[in-house]
C-alpha positions in Angstrom: 144.8 180.8 57.0 147.0 182.8 59.4 147.4 184.3 62.7 145.3 187.4 63.3 148.0 190.0 62.7 147.1 194.0 63.3 147.2 195.7 60.3 147.9 192.1 58.0 144.9 191.6 55.7 144.6 187.9 55.3 146.1 187.7 51.7 144.8 183.9 51.1 141.2 184.8 51.8 141.5 187.6 49.1 142.5 185.2 46.8 140.2 181.8 47.5 137.4 183.4 50.3 136.5 179.8 52.0 138.3 176.9 52.6 135.5 175.0 52.4 134.9 176.2 48.9 138.6 175.7 47.7 138.3 172.1 48.8 135.1 171.0 47.1 136.2 172.7 43.9 139.0 171.4 43.8 138.5 169.8 40.2 137.5 172.8 39.1 140.2 175.4 40.8 143.4 173.0 40.3 146.3 172.6 41.1 147.0 175.9 39.9 145.3 177.5 42.7 146.0 175.2 44.8 149.4 176.0 44.7 149.0 179.8 44.6 146.8 179.4 48.2 149.2 177.4 49.8 152.3 180.0 49.4 149.6 182.6 50.1 148.9 180.9 53.7 153.0 180.0 54.1 153.5 183.6 53.7 151.2 184.5 56.2 152.2 182.3 58.7 155.8 183.6 58.3 154.5 187.1 58.9 152.6 186.2 62.0 155.0 184.0 63.2 157.6 186.5 63.3 155.4 188.9 65.4 154.1 186.3 68.3 155.7 186.0 71.3 159.3 183.8 72.0 157.3 181.9 74.3 153.6 180.3 74.0 150.6 180.1 77.0 151.5 177.8 80.3 148.4 176.8 79.6 149.6 174.8 76.2 148.7 171.0 76.7 152.6 170.3 75.3 153.1 171.2 78.8 150.5 169.4 80.4 151.4 166.4 82.9 149.8 163.9 84.8 150.7 161.5 87.1 150.8 157.7 85.7 147.5 156.1 86.8 146.1 159.6 87.9 142.7 159.3 85.2 140.9 155.6 85.1 137.6 156.8 84.8 135.7 156.5 81.2 135.3 159.6 79.5 132.3 160.4 76.5 132.8 163.4 75.0 129.5 164.6 72.0 129.6 167.5 69.9 125.9 168.6 68.4 125.8 170.0 64.8 124.0 173.8 65.5 122.5 172.6 68.8 121.5 175.5 71.4 118.8 175.7 73.4 115.3 177.0 71.5 114.5 178.7 75.2 117.1 181.2 74.0 114.4 182.5 71.3 112.2 184.1 73.8 109.7 185.8 71.0 109.1 182.7 70.1 106.1 180.2 71.6 107.4 176.3 72.8 105.8 173.9 75.1 107.3 173.8 78.2 110.3 172.2 77.2 111.4 171.7 73.6 114.5 169.4 73.9 114.5 167.0 77.0 114.7 166.4 81.3 118.6 166.0 80.6 118.4 169.6 79.1 116.1 170.9 81.8 117.9 169.5 84.5 120.8 171.4 82.7 119.2 174.5 83.3 118.4 173.9 86.7 121.9 173.5 87.4 122.9 176.3 86.3 122.6 176.6 82.6 126.5 176.2 82.0 127.6 177.2 78.5 130.8 176.8 75.9 131.5 180.1 74.2 132.7 178.6 70.6 135.2 180.1 68.0 133.1 180.0 65.2 129.1 180.8 63.8 127.0 178.8 61.8 130.0 176.9 60.1 133.3 175.6 59.9 132.5 172.9 63.0 135.9 171.1 62.7 137.4 174.2 64.4 135.3 173.8 67.8 136.1 169.8 67.8 139.7 171.4 67.4 139.6 172.9 71.0 137.6 170.7 72.3 140.3 167.9 71.7 143.5 169.6 71.9 142.8 172.3 74.3 143.9 175.4 72.3 141.9 178.5 70.7 141.6 177.4 66.8 144.0 180.4 66.1 142.9 181.0 62.5 141.0 183.4 60.2 137.4 183.4 59.7 137.5 181.0 56.9 140.6 178.8 57.7 140.2 175.1 58.9 142.4 174.4 62.0 142.6 170.6 60.2 143.9 171.3 57.5 147.0 172.9 59.1 148.0 169.5 61.0 151.4 168.3 59.8 151.9 165.7 57.6 153.7 163.4 60.0 153.7 163.3 63.9 151.1 163.7 67.0 149.7 166.9 68.0 149.4 167.1 71.6 145.9 166.6 72.3 143.6 164.8 74.7 143.4 161.6 72.9 147.0 161.2 72.8 147.1 162.5 76.7 144.3 159.8 77.9 146.2 157.2 75.7 149.2 157.4 77.5 147.8 156.9 80.5 146.3 153.2 79.5 142.7 154.5 77.7 141.6 153.1 74.5 141.1 156.4 72.7 138.0 156.0 69.8 136.4 158.7 67.8 133.3 158.5 65.6 132.0 161.1 63.0 129.4 159.3 60.6 130.7 161.3 57.3 133.8 160.8 55.3 137.6 160.7 56.6 137.9 162.9 53.8 135.5 165.7 55.4 137.6 168.7 56.7 140.7 166.5 57.3 139.2 164.7 60.2 140.6 161.4 59.1 144.5 162.4 59.3 143.9 165.1 62.0 142.4 162.6 64.4 145.3 159.9 64.3 147.4 163.0 64.8 145.4 163.8 67.7 146.3 160.0 69.0 142.8 158.3 68.5 143.8 154.8 68.1 140.2 153.9 66.7 137.8 156.3 64.1 134.9 154.9 62.7 133.7 156.9 59.6 130.3 157.0 57.4 131.6 154.3 55.4 132.0 151.9 58.0 128.4 152.9 59.3 124.4 151.4 58.5 123.2 154.8 57.2 120.2 154.0 56.1 118.4 156.2 58.7 119.2 159.5 57.7 118.3 163.2 58.3 118.4 164.7 54.8 122.1 163.9 53.8 123.3 163.1 57.5 122.7 159.8 59.7 120.4 160.6 62.2 121.0 161.2 65.9 119.6 158.2 67.2 121.4 155.9 64.8 124.5 157.9 65.5 124.5 157.7 69.1 123.2 154.0 68.6 126.5 153.1 66.8 128.5 154.6 69.4 127.0 153.1 72.6 127.8 149.8 70.9 130.7 150.6 70.3 131.6 152.0 73.8 130.1 149.0 75.4 133.0 146.5 73.4 135.4 149.0 74.4 135.0 148.7 78.1 134.4 144.7 77.6 138.3 145.1 76.6 139.5 146.4 79.8 141.0 149.1 81.1 139.3 152.7 80.7 138.0 154.5 77.5 137.7 157.6 76.1 134.7 157.7 73.5 134.0 161.2 70.9 131.5 161.4 68.7 130.2 164.2 66.7 126.4 164.3 65.9 126.2 165.7 62.2 122.8 165.8 62.2 120.8 168.6 62.4 123.0 169.9 59.9 121.5 173.1 57.6 119.4 173.1 56.0 117.9 170.9 58.8 115.9 168.3 56.4 114.9 165.1 58.7 112.8 162.2 57.7 109.6 163.3 59.0 107.9 159.5 59.1 110.3 159.0 61.9 110.6 162.2 63.0 107.2 164.2 62.5 106.3 167.8 63.7 106.2 168.3 66.9 106.6 172.1 67.7 104.6 174.7 66.3 107.0 178.3 67.3 105.3 181.9 66.4 106.5 184.1 64.7 106.2 181.3 62.0 109.9 181.4 60.6 110.5 178.5 58.3 114.1 177.6 58.7 113.8 178.5 62.8 111.0 175.5 62.9 112.9 173.6 60.8 116.4 174.0 63.0 114.1 174.0 66.1 112.9 170.4 65.2 116.7 169.3 64.6 117.6 170.3 68.3 114.8 168.6 69.7 115.0 165.3 68.0 119.0 165.7 68.8 118.0 166.5 72.3 115.9 163.4 72.4 118.7 161.1 71.1 121.4 162.5 73.4 118.4 161.6 76.3 118.7 157.7 75.2 122.2 157.4 75.4 123.0 159.5 78.3 120.3 156.9 80.1 122.2 153.9 78.6 125.2 155.3 80.3 124.5 156.0 83.1 122.8 152.3 83.9 125.9 150.9 82.0 129.1 152.9 83.4 127.5 154.6 85.9 131.3 156.0 86.9 131.9 157.7 83.7 131.9 161.3 83.2 129.9 162.4 80.3 130.6 166.1 78.3 128.2 167.4 75.6 128.2 170.9 73.7 127.0 171.9 70.6 129.4 173.0 68.1 128.4 176.5 66.9 125.0 178.4 66.6 122.3 177.6 63.7 122.5 179.5 60.5 119.1 181.0 59.8 118.8 183.3 57.2 120.2 185.9 55.9 120.8 189.2 58.2 120.1 187.1 61.1 116.3 186.9 60.4 115.3 184.3 62.5 117.5 185.3 65.3 115.6 188.4 64.8 111.9 186.7 64.4 113.0 184.6 67.5 113.8 187.4 69.7 117.8 186.4 70.5 118.7 189.6 68.5 117.3 192.8 68.4 115.7 193.9 65.1 118.6 196.6 65.3 121.9 196.1 66.5 123.6 197.9 68.8 126.7 196.1 67.8 126.9 194.0 64.9 125.9 190.7 65.6 128.9 188.9 65.7 130.6 191.0 67.6 128.0 190.3 70.0 129.1 186.9 72.7 125.4 185.3 72.3 126.2 184.1 69.0 129.1 182.0 69.9 127.0 180.2 73.4 126.2 176.8 73.3 125.1 174.5 75.9 127.2 173.1 77.7 126.1 169.9 79.8 129.0 167.9 82.4 127.7 164.8 84.2 129.9 163.4 86.6 129.1 160.3 88.0 125.6 161.2 86.9 125.3 164.4 88.8 124.9 167.4 86.5 128.0 169.9 87.6 127.5 174.0 86.8 130.8 174.2 85.0 130.3 178.0 84.3 130.7 179.8 81.0 133.9 178.9 79.6 135.4 178.7 76.3 135.8 175.4 74.1 139.0 175.7 74.0 139.4 174.9 78.1 137.1 171.9 78.2 139.8 169.6 77.9 141.7 170.8 81.3 137.9 170.6 82.5 137.8 167.3 81.7 141.0 166.1 82.7 140.5 168.2 86.3 137.1 166.1 87.0 138.9 162.7 86.0 141.6 163.3 88.4 139.3 164.4 91.4 141.1 167.6 91.3 144.6 167.5 91.2 145.5 167.8 87.4 144.7 171.8 88.6 147.2 171.1 91.4 149.8 170.6 89.5 148.9 172.4 86.1 147.7 175.7 85.1 144.2 175.1 84.6 142.4 178.2 82.2 139.2 177.1 83.2 139.5 178.5 86.5 142.4 181.4 85.5 140.9 182.6 82.5 137.4 181.2 82.1 135.3 182.9 78.7 138.6 183.9 77.0 137.1 183.7 74.0 140.0 184.7 71.0 138.1 185.2 67.8 139.9 186.5 64.2 138.9 190.3 64.9 138.4 190.5 68.2 138.9 188.7 71.8 135.8 188.3 74.3 137.5 188.8 77.4 136.4 187.7 81.1 135.3 189.4 83.6 132.6 189.9 86.4 129.9 191.2 84.7 127.4 189.1 83.0 128.7 189.8 79.4 132.2 189.7 78.6 134.1 192.4 77.1 135.0 192.7 73.2 138.3 193.8 72.8 139.3 194.9 69.3 142.4 192.9 68.6 144.0 196.2 66.3 143.1 198.4 69.2 146.1 200.6 69.6 144.9 201.5 73.3 143.2 198.9 74.9 141.8 198.9 78.3 143.6 197.4 81.2 141.2 194.2 80.6 141.5 194.5 76.9 144.9 194.2 77.0 145.6 191.4 79.6 143.5 189.5 77.1 145.1 190.1 74.0 148.6 189.3 75.4 147.3 185.9 76.5 146.0 185.4 73.3 149.1 186.2 71.7 150.8 183.7 73.8 148.2 180.9 73.2 148.7 181.7 69.4 152.7 181.0 69.8 151.3 177.5 71.2 148.9 177.1 68.7 151.3 177.4 65.8 154.3 175.5 68.0 151.6 172.4 68.7 150.9 172.4 64.8 154.9 173.3 63.9 153.9 175.8 61.7 157.6 177.7 62.0 159.3 177.2 58.9 156.4 175.2 56.4 
């Protein structure tokens, strides 16, 4: 995958258009295709790196510093599959709250949102941003985790907290080979990682472990880590609620009846409802057993709801006719962002997913992190690089969409595009892509 470069078409995509598809079909495509695609990617990076600034962004995690012992409170981060608020579909009919009281409190506090790097797939790019504090500077089909170096650490939040004495643990109820997460989690600095084969997988929604079972396992592990003493960073990716939104209806029956009757919208809304219920129970346990903790919850991306965004149109989240291409609309990159600091809901505003680690460190250190480090969630909230455009933060309710190939961008876009190029340099340096 290549950093997007003006006038430079992604060569690897012309050969194999989807990395996840390429991985799953590896036995069919064989070694020949692997070699061809890897050489194409290497050529793209070689070209792209020549055009990047010599210096990276001052927001890059590699330059972050924390005084010894600055962060000691426990941190819990939850990323939820295909999770947004059903109330964001205004043309659908819902009960008073289709999620749970926790999410009602989030709405009351200001309805903070995270702008993620992807729509409807490639969840691990959002994971990369939430854990590593940099935009996933890859093309529309690439996965950041698959670009990680073979050996050595990548400067990310788990490693930074591990150096502060934290026990760092991740849990995702799928294979360690899925999206390359096993290798990526080690490189980030997780000291302990739990995967599907380590878990009781009997309570499933379709192919995936239910959110209730996933978060139950996380609660048990977090209690064990706390009992060992020292601060804890616990991270979980809940992959229940994945397309096509199957569930065990005996355990989790229908409770929502949205109108209009769109099959995928209905199935997804139930997945979101039961994931929210599981999060509610998990957070209640943390509030009781770990009251000083910082808890962060967000979705990985918006759900896929049919061809031509049919569920979004039926539910009123997109208009029947598009004024702009749907994927140039920031709405389709927004997910809920819940930040609970010692049980109090924080209005984190509208920031990009890659800015979450700086927000976390500032909360954990009582504001001292941003006093000694450059903090992108304060200086450029909502700066959202994407492969073909950048959403520039501004005063308007919605950011300006900046075309990355515009030869004469307006001032706001010129500043956003320049910042993006510096961030891409930091991404390349963090993953040691120069010379690979």
